[in-house]
C-alpha positions as CSV (number, residue, x, y, z in Angstrom):
1,X,3.7,132.8,187.1
2,X,7.4,132.5,187.7
3,X,8.8,130.3,190.4
4,X,11.0,133.0,191.9
5,X,12.8,130.7,194.4
6,X,14.1,128.6,191.5
7,X,15.4,131.7,189.7
8,X,17.0,133.2,192.8
9,X,19.2,130.2,193.3
10,X,20.2,130.0,189.6
11,X,20.7,133.6,188.5
12,X,21.8,137.1,189.6
13,X,19.9,140.3,189.1
14,X,20.7,143.1,186.8
15,X,21.6,146.7,187.8
16,X,20.9,150.1,186.4
17,X,23.8,152.6,186.1
18,X,22.8,155.9,187.8
19,X,25.4,157.7,185.5
20,X,23.6,156.5,182.3
21,X,19.9,156.1,183.2
22,X,17.7,159.0,182.0
23,X,14.6,157.5,183.8
24,X,12.6,157.2,180.5
25,X,10.7,154.2,181.9
26,X,11.1,151.9,178.8
27,X,12.7,149.1,180.9
28,X,10.0,149.2,183.5
29,X,7.2,148.5,181.0
30,X,9.1,145.5,179.6
31,X,10.0,143.8,182.8
32,X,7.8,140.6,183.1
33,X,8.1,140.4,187.0
34,X,7.8,144.1,187.9
35,X,11.2,144.2,189.4
36,X,12.0,147.7,188.1
37,X,11.0,150.6,190.4
38,X,10.5,154.2,189.2
39,X,12.6,157.0,190.6
40,X,15.0,159.8,189.5
41,X,17.0,156.8,188.5
42,X,15.2,153.5,188.1
43,X,16.3,150.5,190.2
44,X,16.0,146.8,190.0
45,X,14.9,144.7,193.0
46,X,17.3,141.8,193.0
47,X,14.8,139.7,195.0
48,X,12.3,140.0,192.1
49,X,14.6,140.1,189.1
50,X,14.8,136.7,187.3
51,X,17.8,137.7,185.1
52,X,15.8,137.3,181.8
53,X,17.6,140.3,180.2
54,X,14.5,141.8,178.7
55,X,15.3,145.2,180.3
56,X,18.8,145.1,178.9
57,X,17.4,144.8,175.4
58,X,14.8,147.5,176.0
59,X,17.0,150.2,177.5
60,X,17.8,152.8,174.8
61,X,20.7,154.2,176.8
62,X,22.5,150.9,177.5
63,X,22.3,151.6,181.3
64,X,21.4,148.1,182.4
65,X,24.0,145.3,182.9
66,X,24.4,142.1,185.0
67,X,25.1,142.7,188.7
68,X,28.5,141.7,189.8
């Protein structure tokens, strides 16, 4: 299991662009921590995201990027 407190101090979360996301669900299935929540546009919980980037690589639309 991931030590989330370690990652929260070291990394920032990713975000999903509402303009680009087509809610296909590909990213959700790839997220190792379950940080991605389903909806009309999927969202990433920054308190759970460990900034591993798996979702970025999985998204076929390129809708996921690092949060600013």
